[in-house]
SEGU-808045 format. One record per residue: x, y, z of N, C-alpha, C, O in turn. Coordinates in steps of 0.02 Angstrom, whole numbers, plus 50000, padded with zeros to 5 digits. Example, Ala and Ser with C-alpha at 12.3 -4.5 7.8 and 13.67 -1.06 7.14 Angstrom:
<nodes>
506604971650390506154977550390506604983550390507124983450423
506424988850354506844994750357506455000250394506705005750402
</nodes>
This chain:
<nodes>
556095172753638556235168053585556925169453556557205174853567
557185164853522557855165253493557825168053423557405166053382
558255172753408558305175353340559025177053325559445177453369
559155178053261559835179353237559855186253205559415187953165
560355190153223560455196753194560975196453138561495193253146
560825199753083561285200053026561355207453006560855210852995
561965209853004562085216752984561985217552909562205213452869
561645222952890561525224652820561895231252806561775236252840
562335231152757562715237252740562275241952699561775239952670
562475248452698562105253152656562085250952582561585251952548
562635248152558562655245752488562145240152478561785240152428
562115235452524561625230052517560915232652520560475230252485
560805237652562560125240352569559895244052507559295244652494
560365246552467560185249852404560055244852348559805246752295
560225238552358560135233352307559395231852299559075229552347
559105232952240558385231752232558205224352238557615222652245
558695219852236558565212652241558615210052314558525204052326
558765214452361558895212252430558295208452459558385203052487
557705211152454557115207852484556995201052452556835196252487
557055200552387556945194052354557495189152373557365183152379
558115191552383558655187252405558515184552475558605178652489
558305188952521558145186852589557555181952588557565176952624
557045183352548556475178852543556685171952519556445166852544
557135171752470557385165352444557755161452498557655155452505
558185164852535558575161452587558115159052643558215153552670
557625163052661557145160852712556785154452690556685149852730
556595154252627556245148352600556725142352597556535136852617
557335143352573557815137852566558005134852634558105128852640
558045139052684558265136752751557675135152797557775132452851
557065136652774556475135552814556505139352881556235137052932
556825145152880556875149352939556245153552946556035156852898
555955153553005555385157853020555645165153015556125166853050
555335169352975555565176352969555595179953036555995184553045
555175177953084555175181153150555825179753188555965182953239
556215174953165556845173153197557445176853167558015175653187
557315181253120557855184953087557775192353101557245195253092
558315195453124558335202653134558885205553090559465203853097
558695209953044559175213253001559355219853034558915223853050
560005220953043560255226853078560535231853028560975230152988
560285237953031560525243352988560865248553031560675249553089
561365251853004561715257053043561295263453042560885264552998
561435267553091561065273753097561175278253036560725282053018
561755277753004561895281952946561425280352888561295284652846
561145274252886560675272352834560045276652839559695277752789
559895278952899559285282852909559285289352869558745292052853
559875291952853559895298352816560065297352743560055302252705
560205291252723560415289952654559815288652609559355285052628
559835291452550559365289852496558675287752521558495281952519
558315292452543557675291252578557205286552541556965281752572
557075287652478556575283552442556795276252435556405271752449
557405275152413557655268352404557695264752471557485258952476
557955268052521558015265052587557325263052614557225257352636
556865267652612556195266252638555855260652600555545256352630
555915260652534555595255452493555875248552510555495243752519
556535248052515556845241552532556675239352603556555233452615
556665243952650556495242152719555765239752723555615235052759
555325242952686554625240752686554555233852655554165229752680
554915232452602554905225752571555155220552620554865215152627
555705222152655555985217352703555485216252761555385210652783
555195221652784554715221152839554115216852819553845213152860
553905217452755553325213552732553475206052731553005201952729
554105204152732554295197152735554185194252806554155188252815
554125198852855554025196552924554665196652966554645194753024
555215198952937555835199352976555815205553020555425210153008
556235205653071556295211453115556855215953089557335213453060
556775222453099557285227353079557505231253140557085233453180
558155232153147558395236153204558915241253179559255240153129
558975246753217559475251853204560055250453251559995251053312
560635248653222561225246853259561625253053279561615258053243
561985252653335562425258053358562055264753365562335270053349
561445264553388561045270653392561375275653440561605273853494
561385281953419561675287253459562355289553434562615294453460
562635286153385563305288053361563285291653294563785294453273
562715291553261562665294553194562365301453195562325304653248
562155303653137561895310353130561175310353104560965315153071
560815305153118560135304653091559665309353129559765310753188
559165311653094558655315553125558135310953156557975305753128
557885312753213557395308453246556745308053206556395303053210
556595313353168555995313053127556045307553075555535304453058
556635306153051556735300753002556595293953033556335289453001
556775293253096556665286953131555925285153133555745279353128
555495290153140554775288853143554485286653077553935283953075
554845287653022554595285952956554795278852934554535276352885
555235275652971555495269152950555175263452989555005264253048
555085257752957554735252052988555205247853032555255241753022
555535251053079556005247253122555655244753184555165247553207
555935239353212555655236153271556065237453334555815236653389
556705239353325557155239653383557705244753373557885246453316
557975247053429558575251253430559105247553471558945244453522
559715247953448560285245153485560715250953508561015254453467
560755252053574561145257553602561885255953594562105250553612
562255260653567562965259653555563345258453620563195261353672
563845253953616564235252053674564615257753706564775257453766
564765263053669565115268853697564735271553758565045273053809
564085272153752563685274853807563645269853865563665271853923
563595263453850563545258353902564195258153942564165257354003
564775258753910565415258653945565465264353996565795263654047
565125269853982565165275754025564675275754084564655280554123
564275270554090563755270454142564045271554212563765275354251
564605268354227564875268854295565255275354308565395277054365
565435278954255565855284854265565535291454245565775296754265
565015291254206564745297554182563985298154185563625293854159
563755303454218563035304554222562745306654154562145305854143
563165309454110562915311354044562715305254003562195305153970
563125300054007562975293753970562325290753997561915288353959
562245290854063561625288254093561015292054068560495289154054
561085298654064560535302854041560355301353968559775301053950
560875300453926560755298853856560425292053848559945291353810
560675287153885560375280453882559645280653904559215277653872
559515284153959558825284753983558375287953931557815285653920
558615293153899558215296553847558075291853788557515291753763
558585288053766558495283553710557995277953728557555276253689
558085275153788557635269753809556915272353815556445269153792
556825278153847556155281053854555845282353785555255280753775
556235285253739555975286553672555775280053637555235279653609
556215275153639556085268853606555465265353634555045262953597
555415265253700554835262053731554185265653713553675262453701
554215272253711553625276153693553415274753621552825274753604
553915273453577553785271953507553615264553496553475262453440
553615260553550553465253453544554035249353515553915244053486
554645251753523555235248153496555575244153551555585246153609
555865238453532556275234453577556955237853582557195240853534
557265237453641557915240653652558435235553673558315231553719
559005235553638559575231353656560155235853671560295240653634
560515234553725561115238253742561725234153723561785228353743
562175237153685562785233753664563345235053714563355240353746
563795230353720564395231453761564285230753836564645233953874
563805226753857563675225853928564215221253957564265215453937
564605223854003565165220054031565135218954106565535215154133
564675222254139564645221554212563915220854235563445222854201
563845218054294563185217354324562885224154339562285225154332
563305228954358563075235854371562735238754308562205241754313
563055237854250562765240354188562105236854173561615240054156
562105230254181561505226354166560915228454211560355229254187
561045229554275560515231554321560255238554305559645239654307
560705243154289560495249954270560045249654209559515252854207
560255245954158559875245354096559195241954108558685243954081
559205236754149558585233154165558095237754201557495237754186
558345241754248557915246454284557595251654238557045253954252
557935253354183557665258154136557125255054090556735258654059
557115248354087556645245054043556955242453979556595240353933
557615242453976557965239753917557815232253913557855228653963
557645229853854557425222953845557995217853844557925212353871
558555219553812559095214753801559765218153811559845224153803
560255213953829560945216153833561375211553791561235205553783
561895214353763562355210553721563055212553744563215218553746
563475207753760564155209453781564495203953819564225198553828
565095205453842565525200553876565235198053941565425192653964
564765201653972564445199154033564105192554019564075188154062
563835191853959563465185853941563905180753905563865174753920
564305183053860564765178653824565205182953778564985188153755
565805180553766566225183853716565965181853647565605176853641
566145185653595565945183453528566155176253516566715174253533
565725172553486565835165353478565915163553404565585166353361
566355158853392566405156053324565765152153311565405150353358
565615150853248565005146953234564985140253272564455138253295
565555136953279565565130653316565415131553389565035127653418
565715136553420565585137953491564885140653502564585139453555
564615144253453563935146753459563455140853464562955141053501
563595135553426563165129653428563145126653498562615124753522
563735126153530563755123553598563375128253646563015125953690
563465134753636563145139653679562385139053675562035139853725
562135137653616561415137153605561125130253618560515129253613
561565125553635561325118753645560755118653696560785121953748
560245114953680559665114753723559115119453702558535118753723
559275124353659558765128953634558395125453577558705122053537
557735126353573557335122953523557535124553452557495120153408
557745130653438557855132753370558595132353349558775135153297
559005129053387559725128953374559895126653303560285130053269
559615121253280559785118553215559575123353158559945124253110
558995126253164558755130753113559195136953109559365139253054
559375139653166559785145753168560475144453138560715148553098
560795138953155561465137453129561455136553053561895139353019
560985132853026560945131852954560785138452919561075139952867
560335142252947560145148552916560695153752919560785157752873
561075153652973561625158452982562105158052923562275163152894
562315152052906562795151252852562495153352785562825156752745
561875151552772561555153452709561465160952703561575163852650
561265164152759561155171452757561815175152749561845180052712
562335172952783562985176252777563215175752704563455180752677
563155169952674563355169152604562935173452558563205176652512
562285173652569561845177252524561895184752531561825188352481
562025187252590562015194452602562695197752602562735203952602
563225193952602563895196852604564195197152534564085192752493
564565202452522564885202952457565455197952452565605195652397
565755196452507566245190952509566125187252574565955190252624
566215180752573566055176552629566625176252678567185174352661
566495178152740566945177152796566515175152855565995178152867
566715169952891566325167952949566485172753006567035172553033
566005176953026566135181753079566045178453148565735173153154
566325181753199566165179753267565485182853281565365188653264
565045179053312564365181253324564285183253397564445179353441
564035189353410563945191453480563355187953512562845186753481
563445186253575562895183153613562475188753643562745193953664
561825187753645561365192753672560885189153719560685183553706
560695192453773560205189653819559695194853838559835200853839
559105192453854558595196953881558825199353949559105195453988
558695205653963558885208454029558355207054080558425208954138
</nodes>
């Protein structure tokens, strides 16, 4: 199914009004919460445990998906990961770039994918640029790839063309703008990365 990922900063995650803001935007845009994935950085896993956990639980209770972005680049403890209500891990592109040249990167990716699958988490690999990378990741059981192999980051207008023919295109486009406005401290239309199931 089609869903939209929105990055949440550590500052936004500390905001006690975040869950109510997301709930309001979901209602205003009529977006199914299952179509929204909020992405938090790995550094959030070690920050202010009580506030972070409380806000993540509130967001999860709305029905949205939560993922840990750029996994493998931070300093989080794995025990902390087991305490948070996340649905997915996104493997940092640094490791994916090294697939063709380094056996250490392959070993790290395999370990992350195995751990995530054992924990029942969805796995997305960032920075997939070649068929070789995509096949390696697919063979490991990685669920999705994101990167230039599928599409370069798209402007909102080009994203609409890219999604043409998808059932949820109109809902995603309208919700994207509302969520960006509601969750950003200042509004800038970002380029949105394309992601595909592997």
